[in-house]
N, C-alpha and C positions, 0 to 999 in steps of 0.2 A: 883177198888181201887189200885190194883197192878200196873196198868198202870201209875197212878199219881205218885207213888213212883219212878218208873223208870224215868219219865220225870224230877222229882225233882233231882234225882241222877245224871242224865246227866247234868243238869244245874249246880250243884255243881262241877262236874268234869271239865266242861268247864271253870268255874270261877277260879278253882285252876290252870288249865293249863295256862290261860292268866296271872294270878298273878305271875307265876314263870318265865315268859319270861324276856328278857333283855330290855324291854320297859322302857323309861324314868320314873323315880319315881316321877318326878315333872317337874317344869318349872323354869329355872334359870333366866328368863327374868326379867329385872328391874335394879334398882340401889342398889349397895352393898357397905358398908364400908369395906375396906380391910386393914389388917396389915400384914407385912412381916418381917421376920428376917432371914438374911443369913450371911454366913461367908465362908472364904477360908483358906486353909492351909498356905497361904502367909501372914496371919495376918490382912487381911481386913475383917471387920464385919460391917453390916448395919442393921438398923431397919427403916422401912418405913411405912407410911400410905397413903391411897388414896381412890379412888372409882373405882369400876368396873361398867360399864354400859353395860348390856348384852341383847341380843335378841336371842331367841331360835326359831327354825323352828317348826311350829305347829304339823307336823306329824312325827318328828324324834327327836332324842336327840342332833342333831347338833346345836351349838350356836356360835355366834360371838360377838364381842364387842370391848370395849376400856378400858384402864386403865388411869386414870388421877392421877398423883402423883406430887404435888407441891414440888419444891426444898426445901421449908421450912419444909416439912414433912419427910425429909430424914436425918438420923443421922448416919454417918459412921466414923469408926476409921481406920486410916492408908490408906485412899483412896485419890487418886489424884482428883483435881477439875474437870478434864475432865470426869472422871468416874461418879462423882456426876451429872454433866450436862446430861450425857447419861441416867441416871436413872430417871431423872425428866421429867416432861412434860406430854403430852397426847400421848399414844401409841395405834394406831388403828389396830394393827395386832393380836388381840386375836381371836383364833379359837379353838373350843373345842367340846367335846362330853359328854353327860350325858347318862350313861347306868346303869339302875337300880338306885342305889344311888351313884355309882362311877362317879366322875367328873374328866375329864382330859382336859388340854388345853395347848397350846403353846402361849407364849407372848415374842416377840422380841427374845432373846437368851436363854429363860428359858422354862422349861417343868414343869408343875404343875400336881400333882396327889392328889386326895382327895376324900372326902365323903360329900354328901349333906344330911343334917339333918335339915330340915326347923325349924327355919328361919335362919340357918347358914350353912356354909360349911367350911371345913378346910382340910389341908393336908401338903404334903411336896413339895419342889421345888428344881430343880437343874438347874444351869445356867453355860454357858460357855462364858467367857468374857475376853477381853484383857484390864484390867483396866489401864495399863500404856501406852497403844498403842505402844508396842514394838514388836508385832508379837508373843508374848508368851501368850497362852491361859491359863486361870486359871479357875478351877472348883469351883463354889460356891454351897453350899447346905444349906437348911434351911426349915422353916415352914411358912405357911400362914393361915390366918383365915379371913373369910368374914361374915358379918351379913347384912341381907336384911334391907334396909331402909324403 
């Protein structure tokens, strides 16, 4: 009988060890509705909606994908037309990592940091952009939320 308890104890210990590693907490693959809100100290502010289409590697937390953001889904204040055009469209350069419930990714000139809590994820974002195309970089900060479709 003592041997059975020992085996059960080892099984519980192994389960706890694996549960505490930084393995992905889930899979972000699929289609997500996304909304973003960002602003700069220069007075430009934007709210945007679109879709993430993500694909996660089966044995790791690495994922890639694209963001589709129609120009009609972008509402900016004090932003030049050229800036709006760069924000809109399909962006295929999304690369990220899921570690535990933490999700991080880069997209165009922005870095996203957040938390996955199925069926949603959300967090903060920071972008470096030259909205007026004058060679002067402006820092934008904001928040994002995504819900699985």
